KEGU-482537 format. One record per residue (C-alpha): residue in one letter; x, y, z. Coordinates in nm, 2 decimals. Layout:
<pt><lofi>A</lofi><east>X</east><north>Y</north><up>Z</up></pt>
...
END
This chain:
<pt><lofi>X</lofi><east>-2.51</east><north>-0.96</north><up>-1.94</up></pt>
<pt><lofi>X</lofi><east>-2.76</east><north>-1.23</north><up>-2.07</up></pt>
<pt><lofi>X</lofi><east>-2.53</east><north>-1.30</north><up>-2.37</up></pt>
<pt><lofi>X</lofi><east>-2.23</east><north>-1.36</north><up>-2.12</up></pt>
<pt><lofi>X</lofi><east>-2.45</east><north>-1.60</north><up>-1.92</up></pt>
<pt><lofi>X</lofi><east>-2.53</east><north>-1.79</north><up>-2.25</up></pt>
<pt><lofi>X</lofi><east>-2.16</east><north>-1.78</north><up>-2.36</up></pt>
<pt><lofi>X</lofi><east>-2.06</east><north>-1.91</north><up>-2.01</up></pt>
<pt><lofi>X</lofi><east>-2.32</east><north>-2.20</north><up>-2.04</up></pt>
<pt><lofi>X</lofi><east>-2.20</east><north>-2.28</north><up>-2.38</up></pt>
<pt><lofi>X</lofi><east>-1.83</east><north>-2.28</north><up>-2.28</up></pt>
<pt><lofi>X</lofi><east>-1.91</east><north>-2.51</north><up>-2.00</up></pt>
<pt><lofi>X</lofi><east>-2.09</east><north>-2.75</north><up>-2.22</up></pt>
<pt><lofi>X</lofi><east>-1.81</east><north>-2.75</north><up>-2.47</up></pt>
<pt><lofi>X</lofi><east>-1.57</east><north>-2.84</north><up>-2.19</up></pt>
<pt><lofi>X</lofi><east>-1.79</east><north>-3.12</north><up>-2.08</up></pt>
<pt><lofi>X</lofi><east>-1.84</east><north>-3.25</north><up>-2.43</up></pt>
<pt><lofi>X</lofi><east>-1.45</east><north>-3.24</north><up>-2.50</up></pt>
<pt><lofi>X</lofi><east>-1.40</east><north>-3.43</north><up>-2.17</up></pt>
<pt><lofi>X</lofi><east>-1.67</east><north>-3.68</north><up>-2.26</up></pt>
<pt><lofi>X</lofi><east>-1.53</east><north>-3.74</north><up>-2.60</up></pt>
<pt><lofi>X</lofi><east>-1.17</east><north>-3.83</north><up>-2.49</up></pt>
<pt><lofi>X</lofi><east>-1.02</east><north>-3.69</north><up>-2.15</up></pt>
<pt><lofi>X</lofi><east>-0.70</east><north>-3.87</north><up>-2.22</up></pt>
<pt><lofi>X</lofi><east>-0.59</east><north>-3.68</north><up>-2.53</up></pt>
<pt><lofi>X</lofi><east>-0.34</east><north>-3.41</north><up>-2.47</up></pt>
<pt><lofi>X</lofi><east>-0.52</east><north>-3.17</north><up>-2.72</up></pt>
<pt><lofi>X</lofi><east>-0.84</east><north>-3.24</north><up>-2.55</up></pt>
<pt><lofi>X</lofi><east>-0.70</east><north>-3.16</north><up>-2.20</up></pt>
<pt><lofi>X</lofi><east>-0.59</east><north>-2.83</north><up>-2.33</up></pt>
<pt><lofi>X</lofi><east>-0.93</east><north>-2.77</north><up>-2.49</up></pt>
<pt><lofi>X</lofi><east>-1.10</east><north>-2.87</north><up>-2.16</up></pt>
<pt><lofi>X</lofi><east>-0.89</east><north>-2.59</north><up>-1.98</up></pt>
<pt><lofi>X</lofi><east>-0.95</east><north>-2.34</north><up>-2.25</up></pt>
<pt><lofi>X</lofi><east>-1.33</east><north>-2.38</north><up>-2.24</up></pt>
<pt><lofi>X</lofi><east>-1.34</east><north>-2.36</north><up>-1.86</up></pt>
<pt><lofi>X</lofi><east>-1.14</east><north>-2.05</north><up>-1.87</up></pt>
<pt><lofi>X</lofi><east>-1.36</east><north>-1.91</north><up>-2.12</up></pt>
<pt><lofi>X</lofi><east>-1.67</east><north>-2.01</north><up>-1.91</up></pt>
<pt><lofi>X</lofi><east>-1.52</east><north>-1.84</north><up>-1.61</up></pt>
<pt><lofi>X</lofi><east>-1.46</east><north>-1.54</north><up>-1.79</up></pt>
<pt><lofi>X</lofi><east>-1.80</east><north>-1.52</north><up>-1.96</up></pt>
<pt><lofi>X</lofi><east>-1.97</east><north>-1.58</north><up>-1.63</up></pt>
<pt><lofi>X</lofi><east>-1.77</east><north>-1.29</north><up>-1.47</up></pt>
<pt><lofi>X</lofi><east>-1.86</east><north>-1.06</north><up>-1.76</up></pt>
<pt><lofi>X</lofi><east>-2.22</east><north>-1.13</north><up>-1.68</up></pt>
<pt><lofi>X</lofi><east>-2.18</east><north>-0.96</north><up>-1.34</up></pt>
<pt><lofi>X</lofi><east>-1.93</east><north>-0.68</north><up>-1.44</up></pt>
<pt><lofi>X</lofi><east>-2.15</east><north>-0.57</north><up>-1.73</up></pt>
<pt><lofi>X</lofi><east>-2.45</east><north>-0.54</north><up>-1.51</up></pt>
<pt><lofi>X</lofi><east>-2.33</east><north>-0.43</north><up>-1.20</up></pt>
<pt><lofi>X</lofi><east>-2.48</east><north>-0.09</north><up>-1.07</up></pt>
<pt><lofi>X</lofi><east>-2.16</east><north>0.07</north><up>-0.96</up></pt>
<pt><lofi>X</lofi><east>-1.81</east><north>0.14</north><up>-1.09</up></pt>
<pt><lofi>X</lofi><east>-1.62</east><north>0.00</north><up>-0.78</up></pt>
<pt><lofi>X</lofi><east>-1.78</east><north>-0.34</north><up>-0.84</up></pt>
<pt><lofi>X</lofi><east>-1.71</east><north>-0.33</north><up>-1.19</up></pt>
<pt><lofi>X</lofi><east>-1.34</east><north>-0.25</north><up>-1.13</up></pt>
<pt><lofi>X</lofi><east>-1.32</east><north>-0.52</north><up>-0.86</up></pt>
<pt><lofi>X</lofi><east>-1.45</east><north>-0.79</north><up>-1.10</up></pt>
<pt><lofi>X</lofi><east>-1.25</east><north>-0.67</north><up>-1.40</up></pt>
<pt><lofi>X</lofi><east>-0.95</east><north>-0.68</north><up>-1.17</up></pt>
<pt><lofi>X</lofi><east>-1.03</east><north>-1.02</north><up>-1.03</up></pt>
<pt><lofi>X</lofi><east>-1.08</east><north>-1.19</north><up>-1.36</up></pt>
<pt><lofi>X</lofi><east>-0.83</east><north>-1.01</north><up>-1.57</up></pt>
<pt><lofi>X</lofi><east>-0.58</east><north>-1.32</north><up>-1.56</up></pt>
<pt><lofi>X</lofi><east>-0.82</east><north>-1.48</north><up>-1.81</up></pt>
<pt><lofi>X</lofi><east>-0.72</east><north>-1.23</north><up>-2.07</up></pt>
<pt><lofi>X</lofi><east>-0.35</east><north>-1.33</north><up>-2.02</up></pt>
<pt><lofi>X</lofi><east>-0.42</east><north>-1.70</north><up>-2.03</up></pt>
<pt><lofi>X</lofi><east>-0.63</east><north>-1.71</north><up>-2.37</up></pt>
<pt><lofi>X</lofi><east>-0.34</east><north>-1.66</north><up>-2.61</up></pt>
<pt><lofi>X</lofi><east>-0.10</east><north>-1.92</north><up>-2.47</up></pt>
<pt><lofi>X</lofi><east>-0.39</east><north>-2.17</north><up>-2.43</up></pt>
<pt><lofi>X</lofi><east>-0.48</east><north>-2.12</north><up>-2.81</up></pt>
<pt><lofi>X</lofi><east>-0.11</east><north>-2.16</north><up>-2.90</up></pt>
<pt><lofi>X</lofi><east>-0.08</east><north>-2.48</north><up>-2.68</up></pt>
<pt><lofi>X</lofi><east>-0.39</east><north>-2.63</north><up>-2.84</up></pt>
<pt><lofi>X</lofi><east>-0.28</east><north>-2.54</north><up>-3.19</up></pt>
<pt><lofi>X</lofi><east>0.06</east><north>-2.70</north><up>-3.14</up></pt>
<pt><lofi>X</lofi><east>-0.10</east><north>-3.00</north><up>-3.01</up></pt>
<pt><lofi>X</lofi><east>-0.36</east><north>-3.05</north><up>-3.29</up></pt>
<pt><lofi>X</lofi><east>-0.12</east><north>-2.96</north><up>-3.57</up></pt>
<pt><lofi>X</lofi><east>0.13</east><north>-3.22</north><up>-3.44</up></pt>
<pt><lofi>X</lofi><east>0.42</east><north>-3.02</north><up>-3.35</up></pt>
<pt><lofi>X</lofi><east>0.65</east><north>-3.22</north><up>-3.10</up></pt>
<pt><lofi>X</lofi><east>0.76</east><north>-2.93</north><up>-2.90</up></pt>
<pt><lofi>X</lofi><east>0.61</east><north>-3.07</north><up>-2.57</up></pt>
<pt><lofi>X</lofi><east>0.76</east><north>-3.42</north><up>-2.61</up></pt>
<pt><lofi>X</lofi><east>1.10</east><north>-3.52</north><up>-2.48</up></pt>
<pt><lofi>X</lofi><east>1.30</east><north>-3.38</north><up>-2.19</up></pt>
<pt><lofi>X</lofi><east>1.26</east><north>-3.02</north><up>-2.29</up></pt>
<pt><lofi>X</lofi><east>0.89</east><north>-3.05</north><up>-2.31</up></pt>
<pt><lofi>X</lofi><east>0.81</east><north>-2.90</north><up>-1.96</up></pt>
<pt><lofi>X</lofi><east>1.06</east><north>-2.61</north><up>-2.02</up></pt>
<pt><lofi>X</lofi><east>0.87</east><north>-2.52</north><up>-2.33</up></pt>
<pt><lofi>X</lofi><east>0.53</east><north>-2.53</north><up>-2.15</up></pt>
<pt><lofi>X</lofi><east>0.69</east><north>-2.31</north><up>-1.88</up></pt>
<pt><lofi>X</lofi><east>0.82</east><north>-2.06</north><up>-2.13</up></pt>
<pt><lofi>X</lofi><east>0.48</east><north>-2.06</north><up>-2.30</up></pt>
<pt><lofi>X</lofi><east>0.29</east><north>-1.98</north><up>-1.98</up></pt>
<pt><lofi>X</lofi><east>0.54</east><north>-1.78</north><up>-1.78</up></pt>
<pt><lofi>X</lofi><east>0.47</east><north>-1.45</north><up>-1.96</up></pt>
<pt><lofi>X</lofi><east>0.10</east><north>-1.49</north><up>-1.89</up></pt>
<pt><lofi>X</lofi><east>0.17</east><north>-1.55</north><up>-1.52</up></pt>
<pt><lofi>X</lofi><east>0.37</east><north>-1.22</north><up>-1.50</up></pt>
<pt><lofi>X</lofi><east>0.10</east><north>-1.03</north><up>-1.69</up></pt>
<pt><lofi>X</lofi><east>-0.18</east><north>-1.18</north><up>-1.47</up></pt>
<pt><lofi>X</lofi><east>0.01</east><north>-1.05</north><up>-1.16</up></pt>
<pt><lofi>X</lofi><east>0.08</east><north>-0.71</north><up>-1.32</up></pt>
<pt><lofi>X</lofi><east>-0.25</east><north>-0.64</north><up>-1.50</up></pt>
<pt><lofi>X</lofi><east>-0.51</east><north>-0.57</north><up>-1.23</up></pt>
<pt><lofi>X</lofi><east>-0.33</east><north>-0.27</north><up>-1.08</up></pt>
<pt><lofi>X</lofi><east>-0.07</east><north>-0.16</north><up>-1.35</up></pt>
<pt><lofi>X</lofi><east>-0.30</east><north>-0.15</north><up>-1.65</up></pt>
<pt><lofi>X</lofi><east>-0.67</east><north>-0.14</north><up>-1.56</up></pt>
<pt><lofi>X</lofi><east>-0.82</east><north>0.20</north><up>-1.50</up></pt>
<pt><lofi>X</lofi><east>-1.16</east><north>0.31</north><up>-1.36</up></pt>
<pt><lofi>X</lofi><east>-1.43</east><north>0.16</north><up>-1.61</up></pt>
<pt><lofi>X</lofi><east>-1.65</east><north>0.39</north><up>-1.80</up></pt>
<pt><lofi>X</lofi><east>-2.02</east><north>0.35</north><up>-1.83</up></pt>
<pt><lofi>X</lofi><east>-2.10</east><north>0.33</north><up>-2.20</up></pt>
<pt><lofi>X</lofi><east>-2.39</east><north>0.18</north><up>-2.39</up></pt>
<pt><lofi>X</lofi><east>-2.57</east><north>0.06</north><up>-2.08</up></pt>
<pt><lofi>X</lofi><east>-2.28</east><north>-0.13</north><up>-1.92</up></pt>
<pt><lofi>X</lofi><east>-1.93</east><north>-0.09</north><up>-1.77</up></pt>
<pt><lofi>X</lofi><east>-1.66</east><north>-0.08</north><up>-2.02</up></pt>
<pt><lofi>X</lofi><east>-1.31</east><north>-0.17</north><up>-1.94</up></pt>
<pt><lofi>X</lofi><east>-1.06</east><north>0.13</north><up>-1.94</up></pt>
<pt><lofi>X</lofi><east>-0.68</east><north>0.07</north><up>-1.96</up></pt>
<pt><lofi>X</lofi><east>-0.38</east><north>0.28</north><up>-1.90</up></pt>
<pt><lofi>X</lofi><east>-0.19</east><north>0.32</north><up>-2.21</up></pt>
<pt><lofi>X</lofi><east>0.16</east><north>0.25</north><up>-2.07</up></pt>
<pt><lofi>X</lofi><east>0.45</east><north>-0.01</north><up>-2.13</up></pt>
<pt><lofi>X</lofi><east>0.25</east><north>-0.28</north><up>-1.97</up></pt>
<pt><lofi>X</lofi><east>-0.03</east><north>-0.22</north><up>-2.21</up></pt>
<pt><lofi>X</lofi><east>0.21</east><north>-0.25</north><up>-2.49</up></pt>
<pt><lofi>X</lofi><east>0.35</east><north>-0.58</north><up>-2.33</up></pt>
<pt><lofi>X</lofi><east>0.01</east><north>-0.72</north><up>-2.31</up></pt>
<pt><lofi>X</lofi><east>-0.09</east><north>-0.62</north><up>-2.68</up></pt>
<pt><lofi>X</lofi><east>0.24</east><north>-0.79</north><up>-2.81</up></pt>
<pt><lofi>X</lofi><east>0.19</east><north>-1.11</north><up>-2.60</up></pt>
<pt><lofi>X</lofi><east>-0.18</east><north>-1.12</north><up>-2.71</up></pt>
<pt><lofi>X</lofi><east>-0.14</east><north>-1.07</north><up>-3.08</up></pt>
<pt><lofi>X</lofi><east>0.20</east><north>-1.25</north><up>-3.12</up></pt>
<pt><lofi>X</lofi><east>0.06</east><north>-1.57</north><up>-2.97</up></pt>
<pt><lofi>X</lofi><east>-0.27</east><north>-1.54</north><up>-3.16</up></pt>
<pt><lofi>X</lofi><east>-0.09</east><north>-1.46</north><up>-3.49</up></pt>
<pt><lofi>X</lofi><east>0.14</east><north>-1.76</north><up>-3.45</up></pt>
<pt><lofi>X</lofi><east>-0.16</east><north>-1.98</north><up>-3.38</up></pt>
<pt><lofi>X</lofi><east>-0.33</east><north>-1.85</north><up>-3.68</up></pt>
<pt><lofi>X</lofi><east>-0.02</east><north>-1.89</north><up>-3.90</up></pt>
<pt><lofi>X</lofi><east>0.03</east><north>-2.25</north><up>-3.77</up></pt>
<pt><lofi>X</lofi><east>-0.34</east><north>-2.35</north><up>-3.85</up></pt>
<pt><lofi>X</lofi><east>-0.34</east><north>-2.19</north><up>-4.20</up></pt>
<pt><lofi>X</lofi><east>0.01</east><north>-2.35</north><up>-4.27</up></pt>
<pt><lofi>X</lofi><east>-0.11</east><north>-2.68</north><up>-4.17</up></pt>
<pt><lofi>X</lofi><east>-0.42</east><north>-2.63</north><up>-4.38</up></pt>
<pt><lofi>X</lofi><east>-0.21</east><north>-2.57</north><up>-4.68</up></pt>
<pt><lofi>X</lofi><east>0.00</east><north>-2.87</north><up>-4.62</up></pt>
<pt><lofi>X</lofi><east>-0.28</east><north>-3.11</north><up>-4.52</up></pt>
<pt><lofi>X</lofi><east>-0.29</east><north>-3.45</north><up>-4.70</up></pt>
<pt><lofi>X</lofi><east>-0.67</east><north>-3.46</north><up>-4.74</up></pt>
<pt><lofi>X</lofi><east>-0.95</east><north>-3.20</north><up>-4.79</up></pt>
<pt><lofi>X</lofi><east>-1.13</east><north>-3.25</north><up>-4.46</up></pt>
<pt><lofi>X</lofi><east>-0.80</east><north>-3.19</north><up>-4.25</up></pt>
<pt><lofi>X</lofi><east>-0.74</east><north>-2.88</north><up>-4.45</up></pt>
<pt><lofi>X</lofi><east>-1.09</east><north>-2.76</north><up>-4.38</up></pt>
<pt><lofi>X</lofi><east>-1.05</east><north>-2.83</north><up>-4.02</up></pt>
<pt><lofi>X</lofi><east>-0.73</east><north>-2.66</north><up>-3.98</up></pt>
<pt><lofi>X</lofi><east>-0.85</east><north>-2.35</north><up>-4.18</up></pt>
<pt><lofi>X</lofi><east>-1.17</east><north>-2.34</north><up>-3.98</up></pt>
<pt><lofi>X</lofi><east>-0.93</east><north>-2.33</north><up>-3.68</up></pt>
<pt><lofi>X</lofi><east>-0.72</east><north>-2.04</north><up>-3.81</up></pt>
<pt><lofi>X</lofi><east>-1.03</east><north>-1.83</north><up>-3.92</up></pt>
<pt><lofi>X</lofi><east>-1.19</east><north>-1.89</north><up>-3.56</up></pt>
<pt><lofi>X</lofi><east>-0.87</east><north>-1.77</north><up>-3.39</up></pt>
<pt><lofi>X</lofi><east>-0.85</east><north>-1.46</north><up>-3.63</up></pt>
<pt><lofi>X</lofi><east>-1.21</east><north>-1.36</north><up>-3.57</up></pt>
<pt><lofi>X</lofi><east>-1.23</east><north>-1.43</north><up>-3.20</up></pt>
<pt><lofi>X</lofi><east>-0.88</east><north>-1.28</north><up>-3.14</up></pt>
<pt><lofi>X</lofi><east>-0.99</east><north>-0.95</north><up>-3.31</up></pt>
<pt><lofi>X</lofi><east>-1.34</east><north>-0.94</north><up>-3.17</up></pt>
<pt><lofi>X</lofi><east>-1.21</east><north>-1.02</north><up>-2.81</up></pt>
<pt><lofi>X</lofi><east>-0.94</east><north>-0.76</north><up>-2.83</up></pt>
<pt><lofi>X</lofi><east>-1.18</east><north>-0.47</north><up>-2.94</up></pt>
<pt><lofi>X</lofi><east>-1.48</east><north>-0.57</north><up>-2.71</up></pt>
<pt><lofi>X</lofi><east>-1.29</east><north>-0.61</north><up>-2.38</up></pt>
END
């Protein structure tokens, strides 16, 4: 749980740094929200990992499960912004944003009681347990599809970048999503 506290502090610091750099940039606005959500999730994790009883762990998992649903669209939203896709511009921009986040809202409402089961105490902390049902399948498809699209967009932009520095930045973004997405899914 100490690692989760450190992670929460780092995400909060990153949010502040992005805000301090350029709070008007649309990509930075998404990055700020992204880091704040991760900070909230990590702070909550420090409590559910260390709580002495199952009921509190389940309560905390349920209370903060919305964050798992919001990570993928935030990542895709940020990727679309930094790679220069103009899907948010024009009269259909708000409709695209709604379409991007609506599945997350639905999942965030359904996940706490439709997916989460009693946590299991393993390795010294409470590990989330899930019911393997259609909601689980929908969550997995949502999570992996949006992360995979983000990874593909970042690597595609890396391959088509006009200079080596931009290519490295987009490649780093793609690898970051790939590693974080896989590790995030298998660890909680």
